[in-house]
Every structure is written in structure tokens, then in C-alpha cells.
MIDRENTI-807378 format. One record per residue (C-alpha): residue number from 1; x, y, z. Coordinates in Angstrom, 2 decimals. Layout:
<rotors>
firo=NUM	x=X	y=Y	z=Z $
...
</rotors>
This chain:
<rotors>
firo=1	x=7.92	y=-1.35	z=0.96 $
firo=2	x=5.42	y=1.52	z=0.69 $
firo=3	x=1.71	y=0.71	z=1.21 $
firo=4	x=-0.39	y=1.97	z=-1.67 $
firo=5	x=-3.84	y=0.91	z=-0.44 $
firo=6	x=-4.68	y=0.49	z=3.17 $
firo=7	x=-7.81	y=-1.54	z=2.46 $
firo=8	x=-8.78	y=-3.70	z=-0.55 $
firo=9	x=-10.93	y=-6.71	z=-1.43 $
firo=10	x=-10.65	y=-9.51	z=-3.97 $
firo=11	x=-13.70	y=-11.32	z=-5.33 $
firo=12	x=-13.82	y=-14.82	z=-6.69 $
firo=13	x=-17.19	y=-14.96	z=-8.61 $
firo=14	x=-18.90	y=-18.23	z=-9.56 $
firo=15	x=-22.45	y=-19.20	z=-10.72 $
firo=16	x=-23.73	y=-19.94	z=-7.15 $
firo=17	x=-21.22	y=-18.15	z=-4.84 $
firo=18	x=-19.01	y=-15.09	z=-4.49 $
firo=19	x=-16.05	y=-15.43	z=-2.10 $
firo=20	x=-14.64	y=-12.13	z=-0.86 $
firo=21	x=-11.22	y=-11.57	z=0.89 $
firo=22	x=-10.98	y=-8.25	z=2.52 $
firo=23	x=-7.55	y=-6.90	z=3.65 $
firo=24	x=-7.56	y=-4.16	z=6.24 $
firo=25	x=-5.12	y=-2.88	z=8.86 $
firo=26	x=-7.00	y=-5.13	z=11.30 $
firo=27	x=-6.13	y=-8.24	z=9.23 $
firo=28	x=-7.58	y=-10.56	z=6.56 $
firo=29	x=-11.08	y=-11.94	z=6.53 $
firo=30	x=-12.63	y=-14.27	z=4.01 $
firo=31	x=-16.36	y=-14.82	z=3.59 $
firo=32	x=-18.55	y=-16.59	z=0.99 $
firo=33	x=-21.88	y=-15.23	z=-0.15 $
firo=34	x=-24.59	y=-16.54	z=-2.44 $
firo=35	x=-25.49	y=-14.89	z=-5.78 $
firo=36	x=-29.14	y=-14.00	z=-5.22 $
firo=37	x=-30.04	y=-10.29	z=-4.62 $
firo=38	x=-30.33	y=-10.66	z=-0.81 $
firo=39	x=-26.94	y=-12.36	z=-0.64 $
firo=40	x=-25.27	y=-9.69	z=-2.76 $
firo=41	x=-26.79	y=-6.96	z=-0.58 $
firo=42	x=-25.28	y=-8.77	z=2.45 $
firo=43	x=-21.88	y=-8.69	z=0.62 $
firo=44	x=-22.27	y=-4.96	z=0.07 $
firo=45	x=-23.12	y=-4.32	z=3.72 $
firo=46	x=-20.13	y=-6.46	z=4.84 $
firo=47	x=-17.77	y=-4.47	z=2.56 $
firo=48	x=-19.12	y=-1.18	z=3.84 $
firo=49	x=-18.28	y=-2.30	z=7.42 $
firo=50	x=-14.69	y=-2.68	z=6.36 $
firo=51	x=-14.33	y=1.04	z=5.44 $
</rotors>
């Protein structure tokens, strides 16, 4: 099967949490973040690390 995207992330969004699953060539990693601004900025930083 041909790989279309080398890296991707799925988000499960709730009122008080966001769970992110990042798939990269290094493997799969799942993390949960809060929904306040500081928490969402942490999510953005984590996703930028996965580039």
C-alpha cells in the first residue's frame, strides 16, 4: 500500500479535554490536554515537535 501522508494527527475534542494521537515514522503517541489557552498552546508546541 502506498503511504499518502507520512505524518498525521487525530483530535478527540471534549468540553474539558482534547486527546491527540500523532502518527509519525517513529511510531504512535497519544496525549491528553486541557482546553484552557495554556493547555492548547502546549498542544500546538507538541504538534510542532512532531514535524
